[in-house]
PDB file of N, CA, C and O in Angstrom:
ATOM      1  N   UNK A   1       0.828  -1.185   0.000  1.00  0.00           N
ATOM      2  CA  UNK A   1       0.000   0.000   0.000  1.00  0.00           C
ATOM      3  C   UNK A   1       0.875   1.252   0.000  1.00  0.00           C
ATOM      4  O   UNK A   1       0.582   2.215  -0.709  1.00  0.00           O
ATOM      5  N   UNK A   2       1.931   1.241   0.783  1.00  0.00           N
ATOM      6  CA  UNK A   2       2.784   2.431   0.838  1.00  0.00           C
ATOM      7  C   UNK A   2       3.452   2.696  -0.506  1.00  0.00           C
ATOM      8  O   UNK A   2       3.681   3.852  -0.859  1.00  0.00           O
ATOM      9  N   UNK A   3       3.769   1.645  -1.262  1.00  0.00           N
ATOM     10  CA  UNK A   3       4.361   1.843  -2.594  1.00  0.00           C
ATOM     11  C   UNK A   3       3.359   2.496  -3.540  1.00  0.00           C
ATOM     12  O   UNK A   3       3.734   3.361  -4.331  1.00  0.00           O
ATOM     13  N   UNK A   4       2.101   2.098  -3.472  1.00  0.00           N
ATOM     14  CA  UNK A   4       1.077   2.713  -4.314  1.00  0.00           C
ATOM     15  C   UNK A   4       0.929   4.197  -4.000  1.00  0.00           C
ATOM     16  O   UNK A   4       0.860   5.032  -4.903  1.00  0.00           O
ATOM     17  N   UNK A   5       0.882   4.508  -2.725  1.00  0.00           N
ATOM     18  CA  UNK A   5       0.657   5.889  -2.297  1.00  0.00           C
ATOM     19  C   UNK A   5       1.874   6.765  -2.584  1.00  0.00           C
ATOM     20  O   UNK A   5       1.731   7.890  -3.062  1.00  0.00           O
ATOM     21  N   UNK A   6       3.068   6.252  -2.294  1.00  0.00           N
ATOM     22  CA  UNK A   6       4.268   7.083  -2.456  1.00  0.00           C
ATOM     23  C   UNK A   6       4.581   7.389  -3.915  1.00  0.00           C
ATOM     24  O   UNK A   6       5.193   8.417  -4.205  1.00  0.00           O
ATOM     25  N   UNK A   7       4.179   6.527  -4.832  1.00  0.00           N
ATOM     26  CA  UNK A   7       4.457   6.736  -6.261  1.00  0.00           C
ATOM     27  C   UNK A   7       3.258   7.315  -7.013  1.00  0.00           C
ATOM     28  O   UNK A   7       3.289   7.428  -8.239  1.00  0.00           O
ATOM     29  N   UNK A   8       2.221   7.675  -6.293  1.00  0.00           N
ATOM     30  CA  UNK A   8       1.007   8.181  -6.943  1.00  0.00           C
ATOM     31  C   UNK A   8       1.279   9.505  -7.652  1.00  0.00           C
ATOM     32  O   UNK A   8       1.891  10.404  -7.076  1.00  0.00           O
ATOM     33  N   UNK A   9       0.825   9.628  -8.902  1.00  0.00           N
ATOM     34  CA  UNK A   9       1.037  10.871  -9.643  1.00  0.00           C
ATOM     35  C   UNK A   9       0.023  11.959  -9.296  1.00  0.00           C
ATOM     36  O   UNK A   9       0.092  13.062  -9.839  1.00  0.00           O
ATOM     37  N   UNK A  10      -0.909  11.663  -8.405  1.00  0.00           N
ATOM     38  CA  UNK A  10      -1.927  12.625  -8.019  1.00  0.00           C
ATOM     39  C   UNK A  10      -2.188  12.551  -6.523  1.00  0.00           C
ATOM     40  O   UNK A  10      -1.802  11.590  -5.858  1.00  0.00           O
ATOM     41  N   UNK A  11      -2.834  13.558  -6.017  1.00  0.00           N
ATOM     42  CA  UNK A  11      -3.169  13.623  -4.601  1.00  0.00           C
ATOM     43  C   UNK A  11      -4.242  12.583  -4.287  1.00  0.00           C
ATOM     44  O   UNK A  11      -5.172  12.386  -5.069  1.00  0.00           O
ATOM     45  N   UNK A  12      -4.107  11.918  -3.138  1.00  0.00           N
ATOM     46  CA  UNK A  12      -5.080  10.924  -2.685  1.00  0.00           C
ATOM     47  C   UNK A  12      -5.718  11.449  -1.407  1.00  0.00           C
ATOM     48  O   UNK A  12      -5.024  11.792  -0.450  1.00  0.00           O
ATOM     49  N   UNK A  13      -7.048  11.507  -1.400  1.00  0.00           N
ATOM     50  CA  UNK A  13      -7.782  12.044  -0.259  1.00  0.00           C
ATOM     51  C   UNK A  13      -8.794  11.024   0.227  1.00  0.00           C
ATOM     52  O   UNK A  13      -9.568  10.484  -0.563  1.00  0.00           O
ATOM     53  N   UNK A  14      -8.790  10.761   1.520  1.00  0.00           N
ATOM     54  CA  UNK A  14      -9.776   9.873   2.117  1.00  0.00           C
ATOM     55  C   UNK A  14     -11.067  10.613   2.412  1.00  0.00           C
ATOM     56  O   UNK A  14     -11.046  11.730   2.929  1.00  0.00           O
ATOM     57  N   UNK A  15     -12.189   9.989   2.084  1.00  0.00           N
ATOM     58  CA  UNK A  15     -13.504  10.571   2.342  1.00  0.00           C
ATOM     59  C   UNK A  15     -14.396   9.531   3.005  1.00  0.00           C
ATOM     60  O   UNK A  15     -14.153   8.329   2.904  1.00  0.00           O
ATOM     61  N   UNK A  16     -15.425  10.011   3.681  1.00  0.00           N
ATOM     62  CA  UNK A  16     -16.340   9.099   4.383  1.00  0.00           C
ATOM     63  C   UNK A  16     -17.229   8.319   3.419  1.00  0.00           C
ATOM     64  O   UNK A  16     -17.435   7.119   3.600  1.00  0.00           O
ATOM     65  N   UNK A  17     -17.751   8.988   2.404  1.00  0.00           N
ATOM     66  CA  UNK A  17     -18.673   8.346   1.466  1.00  0.00           C
ATOM     67  C   UNK A  17     -18.397   8.798   0.041  1.00  0.00           C
ATOM     68  O   UNK A  17     -17.926   9.911  -0.195  1.00  0.00           O
ATOM     69  N   UNK A  18     -18.698   7.913  -0.903  1.00  0.00           N
ATOM     70  CA  UNK A  18     -18.663   8.238  -2.321  1.00  0.00           C
ATOM     71  C   UNK A  18     -19.983   7.808  -2.936  1.00  0.00           C
ATOM     72  O   UNK A  18     -20.612   6.855  -2.475  1.00  0.00           O
ATOM     73  N   UNK A  19     -20.399   8.513  -3.976  1.00  0.00           N
ATOM     74  CA  UNK A  19     -21.669   8.163  -4.616  1.00  0.00           C
ATOM     75  C   UNK A  19     -21.610   6.747  -5.187  1.00  0.00           C
ATOM     76  O   UNK A  19     -20.542   6.253  -5.547  1.00  0.00           O
ATOM     77  N   UNK A  20     -22.754   6.119  -5.260  1.00  0.00           N
ATOM     78  CA  UNK A  20     -22.899   4.751  -5.776  1.00  0.00           C
ATOM     79  C   UNK A  20     -22.055   3.733  -5.011  1.00  0.00           C
ATOM     80  O   UNK A  20     -21.746   2.663  -5.536  1.00  0.00           O
ATOM     81  N   UNK A  21     -21.683   4.061  -3.782  1.00  0.00           N
ATOM     82  CA  UNK A  21     -20.914   3.158  -2.920  1.00  0.00           C
ATOM     83  C   UNK A  21     -19.578   2.739  -3.547  1.00  0.00           C
ATOM     84  O   UNK A  21     -19.100   1.627  -3.321  1.00  0.00           O
ATOM     85  N   UNK A  22     -18.985   3.636  -4.331  1.00  0.00           N
ATOM     86  CA  UNK A  22     -17.688   3.358  -4.946  1.00  0.00           C
ATOM     87  C   UNK A  22     -16.603   3.264  -3.880  1.00  0.00           C
ATOM     88  O   UNK A  22     -16.720   3.854  -2.807  1.00  0.00           O
ATOM     89  N   UNK A  23     -15.546   2.516  -4.188  1.00  0.00           N
ATOM     90  CA  UNK A  23     -14.406   2.449  -3.288  1.00  0.00           C
ATOM     91  C   UNK A  23     -13.465   3.618  -3.492  1.00  0.00           C
ATOM     92  O   UNK A  23     -12.868   4.124  -2.542  1.00  0.00           O
ATOM     93  N   UNK A  24     -13.337   4.048  -4.755  1.00  0.00           N
ATOM     94  CA  UNK A  24     -12.464   5.174  -5.085  1.00  0.00           C
ATOM     95  C   UNK A  24     -12.979   5.830  -6.357  1.00  0.00           C
ATOM     96  O   UNK A  24     -13.700   5.225  -7.151  1.00  0.00           O
ATOM     97  N   UNK A  25     -12.586   7.080  -6.523  1.00  0.00           N
ATOM     98  CA  UNK A  25     -13.035   7.842  -7.687  1.00  0.00           C
ATOM     99  C   UNK A  25     -11.964   8.863  -8.057  1.00  0.00           C
ATOM    100  O   UNK A  25     -11.407   9.531  -7.185  1.00  0.00           O
ATOM    101  N   UNK A  26     -11.678   8.980  -9.350  1.00  0.00           N
ATOM    102  CA  UNK A  26     -10.729   9.974  -9.833  1.00  0.00           C
ATOM    103  C   UNK A  26     -11.495  11.179 -10.360  1.00  0.00           C
ATOM    104  O   UNK A  26     -12.395  11.047 -11.190  1.00  0.00           O
ATOM    105  N   UNK A  27     -11.126  12.346  -9.867  1.00  0.00           N
ATOM    106  CA  UNK A  27     -11.724  13.599 -10.341  1.00  0.00           C
ATOM    107  C   UNK A  27     -10.784  14.202 -11.371  1.00  0.00           C
ATOM    108  O   UNK A  27      -9.750  14.760 -11.004  1.00  0.00           O
ATOM    109  N   UNK A  28     -11.123  14.103 -12.668  1.00  0.00           N
ATOM    110  CA  UNK A  28     -10.211  14.563 -13.713  1.00  0.00           C
ATOM    111  C   UNK A  28      -9.897  16.058 -13.662  1.00  0.00           C
ATOM    112  O   UNK A  28      -8.779  16.457 -13.987  1.00  0.00           O
ATOM    113  N   UNK A  29     -10.857  16.891 -13.263  1.00  0.00           N
ATOM    114  CA  UNK A  29     -10.620  18.337 -13.252  1.00  0.00           C
ATOM    115  C   UNK A  29      -9.556  18.747 -12.236  1.00  0.00           C
ATOM    116  O   UNK A  29      -8.759  19.647 -12.501  1.00  0.00           O
ATOM    117  N   UNK A  30      -9.541  18.094 -11.077  1.00  0.00           N
ATOM    118  CA  UNK A  30      -8.582  18.462 -10.036  1.00  0.00           C
ATOM    119  C   UNK A  30      -7.368  17.538 -10.010  1.00  0.00           C
ATOM    120  O   UNK A  30      -6.369  17.848  -9.361  1.00  0.00           O
ATOM    121  N   UNK A  31      -7.445  16.410 -10.706  1.00  0.00           N
ATOM    122  CA  UNK A  31      -6.342  15.457 -10.683  1.00  0.00           C
ATOM    123  C   UNK A  31      -6.172  14.825  -9.321  1.00  0.00           C
ATOM    124  O   UNK A  31      -5.049  14.628  -8.856  1.00  0.00           O
ATOM    125  N   UNK A  32      -7.276  14.508  -8.682  1.00  0.00           N
ATOM    126  CA  UNK A  32      -7.263  13.975  -7.322  1.00  0.00           C
ATOM    127  C   UNK A  32      -8.032  12.664  -7.275  1.00  0.00           C
ATOM    128  O   UNK A  32      -9.039  12.498  -7.963  1.00  0.00           O
ATOM    129  N   UNK A  33      -7.548  11.731  -6.454  1.00  0.00           N
ATOM    130  CA  UNK A  33      -8.236  10.469  -6.227  1.00  0.00           C
ATOM    131  C   UNK A  33      -8.869  10.525  -4.844  1.00  0.00           C
ATOM    132  O   UNK A  33      -8.201  10.807  -3.850  1.00  0.00           O
ATOM    133  N   UNK A  34     -10.159  10.255  -4.801  1.00  0.00           N
ATOM    134  CA  UNK A  34     -10.874  10.163  -3.527  1.00  0.00           C
ATOM    135  C   UNK A  34     -11.075   8.690  -3.216  1.00  0.00           C
ATOM    136  O   UNK A  34     -11.549   7.929  -4.060  1.00  0.00           O
ATOM    137  N   UNK A  35     -10.715   8.289  -1.998  1.00  0.00           N
ATOM    138  CA  UNK A  35     -10.869   6.901  -1.594  1.00  0.00           C
ATOM    139  C   UNK A  35     -11.707   6.839  -0.328  1.00  0.00           C
ATOM    140  O   UNK A  35     -11.508   7.611   0.610  1.00  0.00           O
ATOM    141  N   UNK A  36     -12.646   5.907  -0.321  1.00  0.00           N
ATOM    142  CA  UNK A  36     -13.563   5.781   0.816  1.00  0.00           C
ATOM    143  C   UNK A  36     -12.826   5.191   2.010  1.00  0.00           C
ATOM    144  O   UNK A  36     -12.143   4.173   1.895  1.00  0.00           O
ATOM    145  N   UNK A  37     -12.973   5.838   3.144  1.00  0.00           N
ATOM    146  CA  UNK A  37     -12.353   5.384   4.392  1.00  0.00           C
ATOM    147  C   UNK A  37     -13.098   4.164   4.945  1.00  0.00           C
ATOM    148  O   UNK A  37     -14.227   3.875   4.547  1.00  0.00           O
ATOM    149  N   UNK A  38     -12.455   3.469   5.851  1.00  0.00           N
ATOM    150  CA  UNK A  38     -13.033   2.375   6.635  1.00  0.00           C
ATOM    151  C   UNK A  38     -13.396   1.149   5.803  1.00  0.00           C
ATOM    152  O   UNK A  38     -14.292   0.394   6.180  1.00  0.00           O
ATOM    153  N   UNK A  39     -12.719   0.942   4.686  1.00  0.00           N
ATOM    154  CA  UNK A  39     -12.912  -0.294   3.922  1.00  0.00           C
ATOM    155  C   UNK A  39     -11.905  -1.323   4.409  1.00  0.00           C
ATOM    156  O   UNK A  39     -10.919  -0.974   5.058  1.00  0.00           O
ATOM    157  N   UNK A  40     -12.147  -2.572   4.103  1.00  0.00           N
ATOM    158  CA  UNK A  40     -11.173  -3.621   4.378  1.00  0.00           C
ATOM    159  C   UNK A  40      -9.910  -3.322   3.567  1.00  0.00           C
ATOM    160  O   UNK A  40      -9.975  -2.668   2.526  1.00  0.00           O
ATOM    161  N   UNK A  41      -8.783  -3.795   4.042  1.00  0.00           N
ATOM    162  CA  UNK A  41      -7.506  -3.529   3.377  1.00  0.00           C
ATOM    163  C   UNK A  41      -7.525  -3.961   1.917  1.00  0.00           C
ATOM    164  O   UNK A  41      -7.101  -3.202   1.046  1.00  0.00           O
ATOM    165  N   UNK A  42      -8.007  -5.161   1.636  1.00  0.00           N
ATOM    166  CA  UNK A  42      -7.987  -5.655   0.252  1.00  0.00           C
ATOM    167  C   UNK A  42      -8.853  -4.786  -0.655  1.00  0.00           C
ATOM    168  O   UNK A  42      -8.496  -4.559  -1.811  1.00  0.00           O
ATOM    169  N   UNK A  43      -9.979  -4.298  -0.150  1.00  0.00           N
ATOM    170  CA  UNK A  43     -10.842  -3.427  -0.950  1.00  0.00           C
ATOM    171  C   UNK A  43     -10.186  -2.063  -1.196  1.00  0.00           C
ATOM    172  O   UNK A  43     -10.293  -1.500  -2.286  1.00  0.00           O
ATOM    173  N   UNK A  44      -9.519  -1.549  -0.185  1.00  0.00           N
ATOM    174  CA  UNK A  44      -8.805  -0.275  -0.321  1.00  0.00           C
ATOM    175  C   UNK A  44      -7.691  -0.410  -1.341  1.00  0.00           C
ATOM    176  O   UNK A  44      -7.539   0.440  -2.218  1.00  0.00           O
ATOM    177  N   UNK A  45      -6.906  -1.485  -1.228  1.00  0.00           N
ATOM    178  CA  UNK A  45      -5.795  -1.703  -2.142  1.00  0.00           C
ATOM    179  C   UNK A  45      -6.298  -1.835  -3.581  1.00  0.00           C
ATOM    180  O   UNK A  45      -5.756  -1.207  -4.491  1.00  0.00           O
ATOM    181  N   UNK A  46      -7.327  -2.648  -3.783  1.00  0.00           N
ATOM    182  CA  UNK A  46      -7.871  -2.874  -5.118  1.00  0.00           C
ATOM    183  C   UNK A  46      -8.421  -1.585  -5.717  1.00  0.00           C
ATOM    184  O   UNK A  46      -8.157  -1.268  -6.877  1.00  0.00           O
ATOM    185  N   UNK A  47      -9.183  -0.850  -4.925  1.00  0.00           N
ATOM    186  CA  UNK A  47      -9.781   0.395  -5.413  1.00  0.00           C
ATOM    187  C   UNK A  47      -8.716   1.418  -5.787  1.00  0.00           C
ATOM    188  O   UNK A  47      -8.806   2.068  -6.828  1.00  0.00           O
ATOM    189  N   UNK A  48      -7.719   1.555  -4.940  1.00  0.00           N
ATOM    190  CA  UNK A  48      -6.651   2.511  -5.212  1.00  0.00           C
ATOM    191  C   UNK A  48      -5.828   2.082  -6.424  1.00  0.00           C
ATOM    192  O   UNK A  48      -5.484   2.914  -7.264  1.00  0.00           O
ATOM    193  N   UNK A  49      -5.511   0.799  -6.521  1.00  0.00           N
ATOM    194  CA  UNK A  49      -4.755   0.295  -7.673  1.00  0.00           C
ATOM    195  C   UNK A  49      -5.507   0.568  -8.970  1.00  0.00           C
ATOM    196  O   UNK A  49      -4.908   0.977  -9.964  1.00  0.00           O
ATOM    197  N   UNK A  50      -6.799   0.345  -8.963  1.00  0.00           N
ATOM    198  CA  UNK A  50      -7.592   0.550 -10.173  1.00  0.00           C
ATOM    199  C   UNK A  50      -7.621   2.025 -10.578  1.00  0.00           C
ATOM    200  O   UNK A  50      -7.482   2.336 -11.761  1.00  0.00           O
ATOM    201  N   UNK A  51      -7.797   2.925  -9.630  1.00  0.00           N
ATOM    202  CA  UNK A  51      -7.833   4.351  -9.961  1.00  0.00           C
ATOM    203  C   UNK A  51      -6.466   4.862 -10.409  1.00  0.00           C
ATOM    204  O   UNK A  51      -6.390   5.715 -11.293  1.00  0.00           O
ATOM    205  N   UNK A  52      -5.386   4.353  -9.814  1.00  0.00           N
ATOM    206  CA  UNK A  52      -4.049   4.754 -10.254  1.00  0.00           C
ATOM    207  C   UNK A  52      -3.759   4.237 -11.663  1.00  0.00           C
ATOM    208  O   UNK A  52      -3.128   4.926 -12.465  1.00  0.00           O
ATOM    209  N   UNK A  53      -4.219   3.029 -11.958  1.00  0.00           N
ATOM    210  CA  UNK A  53      -4.064   2.498 -13.320  1.00  0.00           C
ATOM    211  C   UNK A  53      -4.869   3.334 -14.301  1.00  0.00           C
ATOM    212  O   UNK A  53      -4.404   3.616 -15.406  1.00  0.00           O
ATOM    213  N   UNK A  54      -6.057   3.727 -13.910  1.00  0.00           N
ATOM    214  CA  UNK A  54      -6.892   4.560 -14.777  1.00  0.00           C
ATOM    215  C   UNK A  54      -6.199   5.905 -15.044  1.00  0.00           C
ATOM    216  O   UNK A  54      -6.187   6.391 -16.175  1.00  0.00           O
ATOM    217  N   UNK A  55      -5.633   6.488 -14.007  1.00  0.00           N
ATOM    218  CA  UNK A  55      -4.920   7.758 -14.163  1.00  0.00           C
ATOM    219  C   UNK A  55      -3.736   7.587 -15.105  1.00  0.00           C
ATOM    220  O   UNK A  55      -3.461   8.466 -15.921  1.00  0.00           O
ATOM    221  N   UNK A  56      -3.041   6.473 -15.000  1.00  0.00           N
ATOM    222  CA  UNK A  56      -1.907   6.204 -15.867  1.00  0.00           C
ATOM    223  C   UNK A  56      -2.337   6.042 -17.321  1.00  0.00           C
ATOM    224  O   UNK A  56      -1.687   6.568 -18.224  1.00  0.00           O
ATOM    225  N   UNK A  57      -3.424   5.320 -17.547  1.00  0.00           N
ATOM    226  CA  UNK A  57      -3.943   5.130 -18.906  1.00  0.00           C
ATOM    227  C   UNK A  57      -4.352   6.475 -19.495  1.00  0.00           C
ATOM    228  O   UNK A  57      -4.065   6.751 -20.659  1.00  0.00           O
ATOM    229  N   UNK A  58      -5.014   7.307 -18.711  1.00  0.00           N
ATOM    230  CA  UNK A  58      -5.454   8.613 -19.190  1.00  0.00           C
ATOM    231  C   UNK A  58      -4.261   9.531 -19.485  1.00  0.00           C
ATOM    232  O   UNK A  58      -4.276  10.265 -20.472  1.00  0.00           O
ATOM    233  N   UNK A  59      -3.234   9.491 -18.639  1.00  0.00           N
ATOM    234  CA  UNK A  59      -2.062  10.342 -18.834  1.00  0.00           C
ATOM    235  C   UNK A  59      -1.226   9.880 -20.018  1.00  0.00           C
ATOM    236  O   UNK A  59      -0.549  10.681 -20.662  1.00  0.00           O
ATOM    237  N   UNK A  60      -1.277   8.574 -20.302  1.00  0.00           N
ATOM    238  CA  UNK A  60      -0.501   8.009 -21.396  1.00  0.00           C
ATOM    239  C   UNK A  60      -0.910   8.618 -22.733  1.00  0.00           C
ATOM    240  O   UNK A  60      -0.079   8.813 -23.619  1.00  0.00           O
ATOM    241  N   UNK A  61      -2.192   8.912 -22.864  1.00  0.00           N
ATOM    242  CA  UNK A  61      -2.682   9.569 -24.061  1.00  0.00           C
ATOM    243  C   UNK A  61      -2.886   8.660 -25.259  1.00  0.00           C
ATOM    244  O   UNK A  61      -3.308   9.122 -26.319  1.00  0.00           O
ATOM    245  N   UNK A  62      -2.596   7.381 -25.110  1.00  0.00           N
ATOM    246  CA  UNK A  62      -2.821   6.457 -26.219  1.00  0.00           C
ATOM    247  C   UNK A  62      -4.308   6.154 -26.312  1.00  0.00           C
ATOM    248  O   UNK A  62      -5.003   6.076 -25.299  1.00  0.00           O
ATOM    249  N   UNK A  63      -4.772   5.991 -27.503  1.00  0.00           N
ATOM    250  CA  UNK A  63      -6.190   5.704 -27.711  1.00  0.00           C
ATOM    251  C   UNK A  63      -6.491   4.255 -27.344  1.00  0.00           C
ATOM    252  O   UNK A  63      -6.063   3.325 -28.028  1.00  0.00           O
ATOM    253  N   UNK A  64      -7.223   4.082 -26.272  1.00  0.00           N
ATOM    254  CA  UNK A  64      -7.692   2.751 -25.927  1.00  0.00           C
ATOM    255  C   UNK A  64      -9.199   2.748 -26.087  1.00  0.00           C
ATOM    256  O   UNK A  64      -9.861   3.768 -25.895  1.00  0.00           O
ATOM    257  N   UNK A  65      -9.723   1.609 -26.434  1.00  0.00           N
ATOM    258  CA  UNK A  65     -11.157   1.496 -26.674  1.00  0.00           C
ATOM    259  C   UNK A  65     -11.935   1.804 -25.404  1.00  0.00           C
ATOM    260  O   UNK A  65     -12.930   2.528 -25.441  1.00  0.00           O
ATOM    261  N   UNK A  66     -11.492   1.265 -24.299  1.00  0.00           N
ATOM    262  CA  UNK A  66     -12.186   1.474 -23.028  1.00  0.00           C
ATOM    263  C   UNK A  66     -11.157   1.643 -21.916  1.00  0.00           C
ATOM    264  O   UNK A  66     -10.686   0.648 -21.365  1.00  0.00           O
ATOM    265  N   UNK A  67     -10.795   2.890 -21.570  1.00  0.00           N
ATOM    266  CA  UNK A  67      -9.762   3.106 -20.552  1.00  0.00           C
ATOM    267  C   UNK A  67     -10.105   2.517 -19.185  1.00  0.00           C
ATOM    268  O   UNK A  67      -9.214   2.057 -18.471  1.00  0.00           O
ATOM    269  N   UNK A  68     -11.383   2.528 -18.815  1.00  0.00           N
ATOM    270  CA  UNK A  68     -11.771   1.947 -17.516  1.00  0.00           C
ATOM    271  C   UNK A  68     -11.512   0.441 -17.494  1.00  0.00           C
ATOM    272  O   UNK A  68     -11.035  -0.099 -16.495  1.00  0.00           O
ATOM    273  N   UNK A  69     -11.832  -0.237 -18.608  1.00  0.00           N
ATOM    274  CA  UNK A  69     -11.601  -1.674 -18.684  1.00  0.00           C
ATOM    275  C   UNK A  69     -10.104  -1.978 -18.682  1.00  0.00           C
ATOM    276  O   UNK A  69      -9.666  -2.923 -18.026  1.00  0.00           O
ATOM    277  N   UNK A  70      -9.324  -1.195 -19.403  1.00  0.00           N
ATOM    278  CA  UNK A  70      -7.874  -1.364 -19.419  1.00  0.00           C
ATOM    279  C   UNK A  70      -7.309  -1.205 -18.007  1.00  0.00           C
ATOM    280  O   UNK A  70      -6.457  -1.985 -17.582  1.00  0.00           O
ATOM    281  N   UNK A  71      -7.784  -0.197 -17.290  1.00  0.00           N
ATOM    282  CA  UNK A  71      -7.336   0.036 -15.914  1.00  0.00           C
ATOM    283  C   UNK A  71      -7.748  -1.115 -15.006  1.00  0.00           C
ATOM    284  O   UNK A  71      -6.975  -1.534 -14.144  1.00  0.00           O
ATOM    285  N   UNK A  72      -8.957  -1.625 -15.193  1.00  0.00           N
ATOM    286  CA  UNK A  72      -9.437  -2.753 -14.385  1.00  0.00           C
ATOM    287  C   UNK A  72      -8.529  -3.963 -14.583  1.00  0.00           C
ATOM    288  O   UNK A  72      -8.149  -4.619 -13.613  1.00  0.00           O
ATOM    289  N   UNK A  73      -8.181  -4.261 -15.825  1.00  0.00           N
ATOM    290  CA  UNK A  73      -7.323  -5.409 -16.124  1.00  0.00           C
ATOM    291  C   UNK A  73      -5.935  -5.244 -15.507  1.00  0.00           C
ATOM    292  O   UNK A  73      -5.397  -6.182 -14.919  1.00  0.00           O
ATOM    293  N   UNK A  74      -5.362  -4.054 -15.643  1.00  0.00           N
ATOM    294  CA  UNK A  74      -4.040  -3.803 -15.069  1.00  0.00           C
ATOM    295  C   UNK A  74      -4.075  -3.925 -13.544  1.00  0.00           C
ATOM    296  O   UNK A  74      -3.173  -4.512 -12.945  1.00  0.00           O
ATOM    297  N   UNK A  75      -5.106  -3.378 -12.924  1.00  0.00           N
ATOM    298  CA  UNK A  75      -5.236  -3.462 -11.460  1.00  0.00           C
ATOM    299  C   UNK A  75      -5.422  -4.910 -11.009  1.00  0.00           C
ATOM    300  O   UNK A  75      -4.906  -5.313  -9.967  1.00  0.00           O
ATOM    301  N   UNK A  76      -6.153  -5.677 -11.790  1.00  0.00           N
ATOM    302  CA  UNK A  76      -6.343  -7.097 -11.473  1.00  0.00           C
ATOM    303  C   UNK A  76      -4.994  -7.808 -11.414  1.00  0.00           C
ATOM    304  O   UNK A  76      -4.731  -8.568 -10.482  1.00  0.00           O
ATOM    305  N   UNK A  77      -4.148  -7.566 -12.399  1.00  0.00           N
ATOM    306  CA  UNK A  77      -2.838  -8.216 -12.423  1.00  0.00           C
ATOM    307  C   UNK A  77      -1.966  -7.767 -11.258  1.00  0.00           C
ATOM    308  O   UNK A  77      -1.258  -8.580 -10.664  1.00  0.00           O
ATOM    309  N   UNK A  78      -2.011  -6.486 -10.927  1.00  0.00           N
ATOM    310  CA  UNK A  78      -1.248  -5.979  -9.779  1.00  0.00           C
ATOM    311  C   UNK A  78      -1.718  -6.642  -8.491  1.00  0.00           C
ATOM    312  O   UNK A  78      -0.902  -7.090  -7.685  1.00  0.00           O
ATOM    313  N   UNK A  79      -3.014  -6.703  -8.301  1.00  0.00           N
ATOM    314  CA  UNK A  79      -3.567  -7.289  -7.077  1.00  0.00           C
ATOM    315  C   UNK A  79      -3.261  -8.781  -6.993  1.00  0.00           C
ATOM    316  O   UNK A  79      -2.948  -9.293  -5.918  1.00  0.00           O
ATOM    317  N   UNK A  80      -3.350  -9.473  -8.117  1.00  0.00           N
ATOM    318  CA  UNK A  80      -3.079 -10.913  -8.125  1.00  0.00           C
ATOM    319  C   UNK A  80      -1.625 -11.186  -7.751  1.00  0.00           C
ATOM    320  O   UNK A  80      -1.340 -12.079  -6.953  1.00  0.00           O
ATOM    321  N   UNK A  81      -0.713 -10.417  -8.326  1.00  0.00           N
ATOM    322  CA  UNK A  81       0.705 -10.605  -8.016  1.00  0.00           C
ATOM    323  C   UNK A  81       0.999 -10.253  -6.558  1.00  0.00           C
ATOM    324  O   UNK A  81       1.742 -10.964  -5.882  1.00  0.00           O
ATOM    325  N   UNK A  82       0.424  -9.173  -6.083  1.00  0.00           N
ATOM    326  CA  UNK A  82       0.628  -8.743  -4.699  1.00  0.00           C
ATOM    327  C   UNK A  82       0.082  -9.782  -3.731  1.00  0.00           C
ATOM    328  O   UNK A  82       0.717 -10.087  -2.721  1.00  0.00           O
ATOM    329  N   UNK A  83      -1.093 -10.327  -4.034  1.00  0.00           N
ATOM    330  CA  UNK A  83      -1.709 -11.314  -3.151  1.00  0.00           C
ATOM    331  C   UNK A  83      -0.853 -12.572  -3.079  1.00  0.00           C
ATOM    332  O   UNK A  83      -0.725 -13.158  -2.004  1.00  0.00           O
ATOM    333  N   UNK A  84      -0.264 -13.002  -4.191  1.00  0.00           N
ATOM    334  CA  UNK A  84       0.607 -14.183  -4.171  1.00  0.00           C
ATOM    335  C   UNK A  84       1.802 -13.962  -3.253  1.00  0.00           C
ATOM    336  O   UNK A  84       2.185 -14.854  -2.495  1.00  0.00           O
ATOM    337  N   UNK A  85       2.392 -12.763  -3.326  1.00  0.00           N
ATOM    338  CA  UNK A  85       3.511 -12.456  -2.435  1.00  0.00           C
ATOM    339  C   UNK A  85       3.059 -12.463  -0.991  1.00  0.00           C
ATOM    340  O   UNK A  85       3.767 -12.969  -0.121  1.00  0.00           O
ATOM    341  N   UNK A  86       1.888 -11.908  -0.724  1.00  0.00           N
ATOM    342  CA  UNK A  86       1.369 -11.833   0.644  1.00  0.00           C
ATOM    343  C   UNK A  86       1.108 -13.222   1.194  1.00  0.00           C
ATOM    344  O   UNK A  86       1.406 -13.483   2.359  1.00  0.00           O
ATOM    345  N   UNK A  87       0.555 -14.126   0.384  1.00  0.00           N
ATOM    346  CA  UNK A  87       0.265 -15.491   0.835  1.00  0.00           C
ATOM    347  C   UNK A  87       1.539 -16.281   1.138  1.00  0.00           C
ATOM    348  O   UNK A  87       1.529 -17.153   2.007  1.00  0.00           O
ATOM    349  N   UNK A  88       2.619 -15.991   0.445  1.00  0.00           N
ATOM    350  CA  UNK A  88       3.854 -16.758   0.620  1.00  0.00           C
ATOM    351  C   UNK A  88       4.645 -16.329   1.852  1.00  0.00           C
ATOM    352  O   UNK A  88       5.603 -16.999   2.238  1.00  0.00           O
ATOM    353  N   UNK A  89       4.252 -15.218   2.472  1.00  0.00           N
ATOM    354  CA  UNK A  89       4.988 -14.725   3.657  1.00  0.00           C
ATOM    355  C   UNK A  89       4.588 -15.479   4.879  1.00  0.00           C
ATOM    356  O   UNK A  89       5.098 -15.207   5.966  1.00  0.00           O
TER     357      UNK A  89
END
């Protein structure tokens, strides 16, 4: 988690609630990620990883058919690899 936060290209702010019960949300106008407080660690990690991947895809500027789906796939791989390391400890 600290690696995700320390390398984040945008400000990360914890909030009590997000609309539609989202775990995290990127605000493109301010370049800020809002993350819902009081979630389980795995949900926080997954939500933050997905929003950081989305920010990276958007900053990359390459035309992708669906940037949200691309970010979801990248976050899935990050979480899967991280979880394997965590289980082996």
